[in-house]
C-alpha positions as CSV (number, residue, x, y, z in Angstrom):
1,X,18.8,6.6,-9.8
2,X,21.5,9.3,-10.1
3,X,20.5,10.3,-13.6
4,X,16.8,10.8,-12.6
5,X,17.5,12.1,-9.1
6,X,15.3,15.2,-9.4
7,X,12.2,13.3,-10.5
8,X,12.9,10.5,-7.9
9,X,13.1,13.1,-5.1
10,X,10.0,14.8,-6.2
11,X,8.0,11.5,-6.1
12,X,9.5,10.6,-2.8
13,X,8.3,14.0,-1.4
14,X,4.9,13.3,-2.8
15,X,4.6,9.9,-1.2
16,X,5.7,11.4,2.1
17,X,2.8,13.9,2.0
18,X,0.5,11.0,1.1
19,X,1.6,9.0,4.2
20,X,1.4,12.1,6.4
21,X,-2.2,12.7,5.3
22,X,-3.1,9.0,5.9
23,X,-2.0,8.9,9.5
24,X,-3.3,12.4,10.2
25,X,-6.9,11.2,9.4
26,X,-6.9,7.5,10.4
27,X,-5.2,7.6,13.7
28,X,-7.7,10.0,15.3
29,X,-10.4,7.9,13.8
30,X,-9.0,4.8,15.6
31,X,-8.5,6.6,18.9
32,X,-12.0,8.2,18.9
33,X,-13.7,5.2,17.3
34,X,-15.9,4.4,20.2
35,X,-16.9,8.0,20.8
36,X,-17.8,8.5,17.1
37,X,-19.5,5.1,16.6
38,X,-23.2,5.2,16.3
39,X,-23.9,2.3,18.6
40,X,-20.7,2.3,20.7
41,X,-18.7,-0.8,21.4
42,X,-15.4,-2.0,19.9
43,X,-17.0,-3.7,16.9
44,X,-18.8,-0.7,15.7
45,X,-15.7,1.4,16.0
46,X,-14.0,-0.2,13.0
47,X,-16.6,0.9,10.4
48,X,-14.2,3.6,9.2
49,X,-11.8,0.8,8.1
50,X,-14.5,-0.8,6.0
51,X,-15.4,2.5,4.2
52,X,-11.7,3.4,3.8
53,X,-10.7,-0.1,2.6
54,X,-13.4,-0.5,0.0
55,X,-12.9,3.0,-1.4
56,X,-9.1,2.5,-1.6
57,X,-9.5,-0.9,-3.2
58,X,-11.6,0.3,-6.0
59,X,-9.4,3.4,-6.5
60,X,-6.3,1.3,-6.7
61,X,-7.8,-0.7,-9.6
62,X,-9.0,2.5,-11.3
63,X,-5.5,4.0,-10.8
64,X,-3.8,1.2,-12.7
65,X,-6.2,1.4,-15.7
66,X,-6.2,5.3,-15.8
67,X,-2.4,5.3,-15.6
68,X,-2.1,3.3,-18.8
69,X,-5.0,5.2,-20.6
70,X,-4.6,8.8,-19.4
71,X,-0.9,8.8,-18.3
72,X,0.7,8.7,-14.9
73,X,0.7,12.5,-14.2
74,X,-3.0,13.1,-15.1
75,X,-4.1,10.2,-13.0
76,X,-2.1,11.6,-10.0
77,X,-3.6,15.0,-10.5
78,X,-7.1,13.5,-10.3
79,X,-6.1,11.7,-7.1
80,X,-5.0,15.0,-5.4
81,X,-8.3,16.6,-6.5
82,X,-10.0,14.0,-4.3
83,X,-7.7,15.2,-1.6
84,X,-9.1,18.7,-2.0
85,X,-12.6,17.2,-1.8
86,X,-11.5,15.5,1.5
87,X,-11.0,18.8,3.3
88,X,-14.6,20.0,3.5
89,X,-15.8,16.5,4.5
90,X,-13.3,16.4,7.4
91,X,-14.2,19.9,8.5
92,X,-17.9,19.1,8.4
93,X,-17.4,16.0,10.4
94,X,-15.4,17.8,13.1
95,X,-17.9,20.6,13.4
96,X,-21.1,18.6,13.4
97,X,-19.9,15.2,14.7
98,X,-22.0,13.6,12.0
99,X,-21.4,9.9,11.4
100,X,-22.2,10.2,7.7
101,X,-19.7,13.1,7.3
102,X,-16.9,11.0,8.9
103,X,-17.8,8.0,6.6
104,X,-17.7,10.3,3.6
105,X,-14.3,11.6,4.7
106,X,-13.1,8.0,5.1
107,X,-14.3,7.1,1.6
108,X,-12.7,10.2,0.0
109,X,-9.4,9.5,1.9
110,X,-9.5,5.9,0.5
111,X,-9.9,7.2,-3.1
112,X,-7.2,9.8,-2.6
113,X,-4.7,7.3,-1.2
114,X,-5.6,4.6,-3.8
115,X,-5.0,6.9,-6.7
116,X,-1.9,8.7,-5.5
117,X,0.2,6.2,-3.6
118,X,0.1,3.4,-6.1
119,X,0.8,5.7,-9.0
120,X,3.9,7.2,-7.3
121,X,5.2,3.7,-6.9
122,X,4.6,2.9,-10.6
123,X,6.3,6.2,-11.6
124,X,9.4,5.2,-9.5
125,X,9.4,1.8,-11.1
126,X,9.4,3.5,-14.5
127,X,12.3,5.7,-13.6
128,X,14.5,3.1,-12.0
129,X,13.9,0.3,-14.6
130,X,13.8,-3.5,-14.3
131,X,16.8,-3.7,-12.1
132,X,15.4,-1.2,-9.5
133,X,11.8,-2.3,-9.1
134,X,12.3,-3.6,-5.6
135,X,14.2,-0.5,-4.6
136,X,11.5,1.7,-6.1
137,X,8.7,-0.1,-4.2
138,X,10.8,-0.2,-1.0
139,X,11.9,3.5,-1.1
140,X,8.5,4.9,-1.9
141,X,6.6,2.9,0.7
142,X,9.4,3.6,3.2
143,X,9.1,7.3,2.8
144,X,5.3,7.2,3.0
145,X,5.3,5.2,6.3
146,X,8.2,7.2,7.7
147,X,6.0,10.3,7.2
148,X,3.2,8.3,8.9
149,X,5.5,7.7,11.8
150,X,6.2,11.4,12.1
151,X,2.5,12.2,12.0
152,X,1.4,9.7,14.6
153,X,2.5,11.5,17.9
154,X,1.0,14.9,17.0
155,X,-2.1,13.3,15.6
156,X,-2.6,11.2,18.8
157,X,-1.9,14.3,21.0
158,X,-4.3,16.5,19.0
159,X,-7.0,13.8,19.1
160,X,-7.2,14.1,22.9
161,X,-7.4,17.9,22.9
162,X,-10.7,19.8,22.8
163,X,-9.7,21.9,19.8
164,X,-7.2,19.4,18.4
165,X,-9.4,18.3,15.5
166,X,-9.5,21.8,14.1
167,X,-5.7,21.9,14.1
168,X,-5.6,18.5,12.4
169,X,-7.9,20.0,9.6
170,X,-5.4,22.9,9.2
171,X,-2.4,20.5,8.9
172,X,-4.4,18.4,6.4
173,X,-5.1,21.4,4.3
174,X,-1.4,22.4,4.1
175,X,-0.4,18.9,3.1
176,X,-3.1,18.6,0.4
177,X,-2.3,22.0,-1.3
178,X,1.4,21.3,-1.1
179,X,0.9,17.9,-2.8
180,X,-1.2,19.4,-5.5
181,X,1.5,21.9,-6.3
182,X,4.3,19.2,-6.4
183,X,2.4,16.9,-8.7
184,X,1.7,19.7,-11.1
185,X,5.5,20.3,-11.6
186,X,6.3,16.6,-11.9
187,X,6.9,14.9,-15.3
188,X,4.9,12.1,-16.8
189,X,7.0,8.9,-16.9
190,X,5.5,7.5,-20.1
191,X,8.7,8.1,-22.1
192,X,10.6,5.9,-19.6
193,X,8.0,3.1,-20.2
194,X,8.4,3.6,-24.0
195,X,12.1,3.3,-23.6
196,X,11.7,0.0,-21.8
197,X,9.4,-1.3,-24.5
198,X,11.6,-0.3,-27.5
199,X,14.9,-1.4,-26.0
200,X,16.4,2.0,-26.8
201,X,19.5,3.1,-24.8
202,X,18.2,6.7,-24.4
203,X,14.9,8.5,-24.5
204,X,16.4,10.7,-27.2
205,X,16.9,7.6,-29.4
206,X,13.2,7.0,-29.7
207,X,11.7,7.5,-33.1
208,X,9.5,10.7,-33.2
209,X,5.9,10.1,-33.9
210,X,5.6,6.7,-32.3
211,X,2.9,6.2,-29.7
212,X,3.8,6.6,-26.0
213,X,3.0,3.0,-25.2
214,X,3.3,0.0,-27.5
215,X,-0.2,-1.5,-27.4
216,X,0.5,-4.2,-30.1
217,X,-0.2,-6.9,-27.5
218,X,-3.3,-5.1,-26.1
219,X,-5.5,-7.8,-24.4
220,X,-9.3,-8.0,-24.7
221,X,-11.5,-6.5,-22.1
222,X,-12.2,-9.9,-20.7
223,X,-8.6,-11.1,-20.4
224,X,-7.6,-7.7,-19.0
225,X,-10.2,-8.0,-16.2
226,X,-9.2,-11.6,-15.5
227,X,-5.5,-10.8,-15.3
228,X,-6.0,-7.7,-13.1
229,X,-8.4,-9.6,-10.8
230,X,-5.7,-12.2,-10.1
231,X,-7.7,-15.1,-11.6
232,X,-5.7,-15.5,-14.8
233,X,-2.3,-16.2,-13.2
234,X,-1.2,-18.4,-10.3
235,X,1.5,-15.8,-9.3
236,X,-1.0,-12.9,-9.5
237,X,-3.6,-14.8,-7.4
238,X,-0.9,-15.6,-4.8
239,X,0.2,-12.0,-4.6
240,X,-3.5,-10.9,-4.3
241,X,-4.0,-13.3,-1.3
242,X,-0.7,-12.1,0.3
243,X,-1.6,-8.4,-0.1
244,X,-5.1,-8.9,1.3
245,X,-3.7,-10.8,4.3
246,X,-1.0,-8.2,5.3
247,X,-3.5,-5.3,5.2
248,X,-6.1,-7.3,7.1
249,X,-3.4,-7.7,9.8
250,X,-2.7,-3.9,9.6
251,X,-6.4,-3.3,10.1
252,X,-6.4,-5.3,13.3
253,X,-3.6,-3.0,14.7
254,X,-5.3,0.2,13.5
255,X,-8.8,-0.8,14.3
256,X,-10.0,-2.8,17.2
257,X,-6.7,-3.4,19.0
258,X,-5.9,0.2,19.8
259,X,-9.4,1.1,21.2
260,X,-9.5,-2.2,23.2
261,X,-6.1,-1.5,24.8
262,X,-7.2,2.0,25.6
263,X,-10.4,0.7,27.2
264,X,-8.3,-1.5,29.5
265,X,-6.9,1.7,31.0
266,X,-3.3,0.6,30.8
267,X,-2.1,2.6,27.8
268,X,-2.1,6.4,27.5
269,X,-2.7,8.5,24.4
270,X,1.0,9.6,24.1
271,X,2.0,5.9,24.4
272,X,-0.4,5.0,21.6
273,X,1.2,7.7,19.4
274,X,4.7,6.3,20.1
275,X,3.6,2.7,19.4
276,X,2.0,3.7,16.1
277,X,5.2,5.5,15.2
278,X,7.2,2.4,16.1
279,X,4.9,0.3,13.9
280,X,5.5,2.6,11.0
281,X,9.3,2.7,11.6
282,X,9.3,-1.2,11.6
283,X,7.4,-1.1,8.3
284,X,10.0,1.3,6.9
285,X,12.9,-0.9,7.8
286,X,11.2,-3.9,6.3
287,X,10.5,-2.1,3.1
288,X,14.1,-0.9,2.6
289,X,15.5,-4.4,3.4
290,X,12.9,-6.2,1.4
291,X,13.4,-3.9,-1.6
292,X,17.1,-4.6,-1.7
293,X,16.6,-8.3,-1.2
294,X,14.1,-8.5,-4.0
295,X,16.5,-6.9,-6.5
296,X,19.3,-9.2,-5.5
297,X,17.4,-12.5,-5.6
298,X,13.7,-12.8,-6.3
299,X,10.4,-12.0,-4.6
300,X,9.5,-15.5,-3.5
301,X,11.9,-16.0,-0.5
302,X,11.2,-12.5,0.8
303,X,7.4,-12.9,0.5
304,X,7.4,-16.3,2.3
305,X,9.7,-14.9,5.1
306,X,7.4,-12.0,5.5
307,X,4.3,-14.2,5.9
308,X,6.1,-16.4,8.4
309,X,7.0,-13.3,10.5
310,X,3.4,-12.1,10.2
311,X,2.1,-15.3,11.8
312,X,4.6,-14.8,14.7
313,X,3.4,-11.1,15.1
314,X,-0.2,-12.1,15.2
315,X,0.7,-14.7,17.8
316,X,1.9,-11.9,20.0
317,X,-1.4,-10.1,19.4
318,X,-3.3,-13.2,20.6
319,X,-1.1,-13.4,23.8
320,X,-1.9,-9.7,24.5
321,X,-5.7,-10.3,24.4
322,X,-5.4,-13.0,27.1
323,X,-4.6,-10.5,29.9
324,X,-4.2,-6.8,30.7
325,X,-2.0,-5.3,27.9
326,X,1.1,-3.3,28.7
327,X,2.9,-0.8,26.5
328,X,5.8,-3.2,26.0
329,X,3.5,-6.0,24.8
330,X,1.7,-3.8,22.3
331,X,5.0,-2.3,21.1
332,X,6.4,-5.8,20.4
333,X,3.3,-7.0,18.6
334,X,2.8,-3.9,16.5
335,X,6.5,-3.8,15.6
336,X,6.6,-7.5,14.5
337,X,3.5,-7.0,12.3
338,X,4.9,-3.8,10.9
339,X,8.2,-5.5,10.0
340,X,6.4,-8.4,8.3
341,X,4.1,-6.0,6.3
342,X,7.2,-4.0,5.3
343,X,9.0,-7.0,3.9
344,X,5.9,-8.2,2.1
345,X,5.1,-4.9,0.2
346,X,8.1,-4.7,-2.2
347,X,8.1,-8.5,-2.8
348,X,4.4,-8.7,-3.7
349,X,4.6,-5.5,-5.8
350,X,7.5,-6.7,-7.9
351,X,6.0,-10.1,-8.3
352,X,2.7,-8.7,-9.6
353,X,4.5,-6.3,-12.0
354,X,6.7,-9.1,-13.4
355,X,3.6,-11.1,-14.3
356,X,2.6,-8.5,-17.0
357,X,4.2,-6.9,-20.1
358,X,5.6,-3.4,-19.8
359,X,2.6,-1.6,-21.4
360,X,0.2,-3.0,-18.8
361,X,2.4,-2.9,-15.7
362,X,0.3,-0.2,-14.1
363,X,-3.0,-2.2,-14.7
364,X,-1.5,-5.4,-13.3
365,X,-0.2,-3.5,-10.2
366,X,-3.6,-1.8,-9.9
367,X,-5.3,-5.2,-9.8
368,X,-2.9,-6.4,-7.1
369,X,-3.6,-3.2,-5.1
370,X,-7.3,-3.7,-5.4
371,X,-7.0,-7.0,-3.5
372,X,-4.4,-5.7,-1.1
373,X,-6.3,-2.6,-0.1
374,X,-9.5,-4.6,0.3
375,X,-7.6,-6.2,3.2
376,X,-8.5,-3.1,5.3
377,X,-12.2,-3.8,4.7
378,X,-11.7,-7.5,5.3
379,X,-10.0,-6.8,8.6
380,X,-12.8,-4.5,9.6
381,X,-15.5,-7.0,8.6
382,X,-13.8,-9.8,10.5
383,X,-13.5,-7.6,13.6
384,X,-17.2,-6.6,13.4
385,X,-18.2,-10.2,13.0
386,X,-16.2,-11.7,15.8
387,X,-16.1,-8.8,18.3
388,X,-19.7,-7.7,17.7
389,X,-21.0,-11.2,18.4
390,X,-18.8,-11.9,21.5
391,X,-19.7,-11.1,25.1
392,X,-16.1,-10.2,25.8
393,X,-14.3,-7.9,23.3
394,X,-11.0,-9.5,24.1
395,X,-12.1,-13.0,23.1
396,X,-13.7,-11.6,19.9
397,X,-10.5,-9.8,19.0
398,X,-8.5,-13.0,19.7
399,X,-10.8,-15.0,17.3
400,X,-10.4,-12.4,14.6
401,X,-6.6,-12.4,15.0
402,X,-6.5,-16.2,14.7
403,X,-8.5,-16.0,11.5
404,X,-6.0,-13.6,10.0
405,X,-3.2,-15.9,11.2
406,X,-4.7,-18.9,9.3
407,X,-5.0,-16.7,6.2
408,X,-1.4,-15.8,6.6
409,X,-0.3,-19.4,6.6
410,X,-2.4,-20.1,3.5
411,X,-0.8,-17.1,1.8
412,X,2.7,-18.3,2.7
413,X,2.0,-21.7,1.1
414,X,0.4,-20.1,-2.0
415,X,3.4,-17.8,-2.6
416,X,5.9,-20.6,-2.0
417,X,4.2,-22.7,-4.7
418,X,3.2,-20.1,-7.2
419,X,6.1,-17.7,-7.4
420,X,9.3,-18.7,-9.4
421,X,12.3,-19.7,-7.3
422,X,15.3,-17.5,-6.5
423,X,17.0,-16.7,-9.8
424,X,20.5,-16.9,-8.2
425,X,21.8,-13.9,-10.1
426,X,21.4,-10.2,-9.9
427,X,21.6,-9.7,-13.6
428,X,18.8,-7.9,-15.4
429,X,18.6,-10.5,-18.1
430,X,17.8,-13.2,-15.6
431,X,15.0,-11.2,-14.1
432,X,13.6,-10.1,-17.5
433,X,13.7,-13.8,-18.6
434,X,11.8,-14.7,-15.5
435,X,9.2,-12.0,-16.3
436,X,8.7,-13.4,-19.8
437,X,8.2,-16.9,-18.4
438,X,5.6,-15.7,-16.0
439,X,3.7,-14.0,-18.7
440,X,3.9,-16.9,-21.2
441,X,3.2,-19.6,-18.7
442,X,0.7,-18.2,-16.2
443,X,-1.0,-15.1,-17.6
444,X,-3.4,-14.2,-20.3
445,X,-1.6,-11.0,-21.2
446,X,0.2,-12.3,-24.2
447,X,3.9,-12.1,-25.1
448,X,6.0,-9.6,-23.2
449,X,8.1,-7.0,-24.8
450,X,10.5,-6.6,-21.9
451,X,14.0,-5.3,-22.4
452,X,17.0,-7.7,-22.1
453,X,20.6,-7.0,-21.4
454,X,22.3,-4.0,-19.8
455,X,20.7,-1.6,-17.3
456,X,19.4,1.1,-19.8
457,X,18.4,3.5,-17.1
458,X,21.9,4.5,-15.8
459,X,22.3,7.0,-18.7
460,X,18.7,8.1,-18.9
461,X,18.4,12.0,-18.8
462,X,15.4,13.6,-17.2
463,X,14.5,15.4,-20.4
């Protein structure tokens, strides 16, 4: 971390901008969902989550493949180019109030988020090495959601103002252009990946002329798709189910719950902004704690604990829908769900990366993110199904929440059975041995070329 401080700080700044952009676009969508929905009603107001979730899911898969084929930096630049394309779509939507323009903006936002956020996490994992994967995932996600928390109050306040949407567009433009500039001055982390493959003690020890990535264990197209889709490994399938579940729960908080609480007339716009900030702060705390715990033990106990806490948080959401919600009730429910999601993110990310050899870590992580980000769309579809078909929006929301809670219980059981137990040691050799066992026993990737022994990244120069 100390040797690569400049690059680490650069990627953390990038992920902060990504998180700020996310909340700047999605929170006004949630607040103004009923106004913008074509048919009105709580169920129709979550269509933005379906478009966003599907686009981000496919972009996450493409990010993993493109990172291994084109390089991390080039793939990140492509992601921020979609951010530039997002600007005219948002401006067109605010000026014309066109439903199609808003849905196009949601899809472009999903592509931009899917390509950039996941790749920044992969870059940090490359920089910090096998011993710091949990910290890399926790820090990057924490910075992103901390920026989301900072963006929530102004986004909520501007959403209720007559000219606020234009100011949101201006802020969005500043963030996108700043992000494009930062990614252009960052360095590709492929040499760090090659270091891990070769077992060299320093980037400068690598033999000149060798390829950036060792593709000697390159899988077939069929096995690549099977492994990335989570079907070729019990651990990958469990991570995919867990990721889908946590984002489906997040979609319930972002989507139907916020408009429904506002319709009850008991929660103001500033309070909604504060509660969204608290939700993001709870995520940040969970990610930091979860990242440290994953590096000290293993992903399994952290992931199972996160799913158990998620069930408790969804139980609070169910209790809210039985009466008139208060600000304190919504704060407790969103905070519990946010903490559970924060704990789950680093655990599931590290578990999915451990199930693949070094050369294809990005592709494996992209496959996990495909299923995880599809959770946004799954939450939106569940909400449309239950709320749209119910006479009372509260009872429909309650049914959708119970469905996600049952999915959370299934994910907790799957993770407890599929992931390897706690290694009982913080040594890198124990974790790397665990990664090799995962690849050999559960995956169709082939043999792993992971590095054993000391932490090789402590002396790694940025050059």
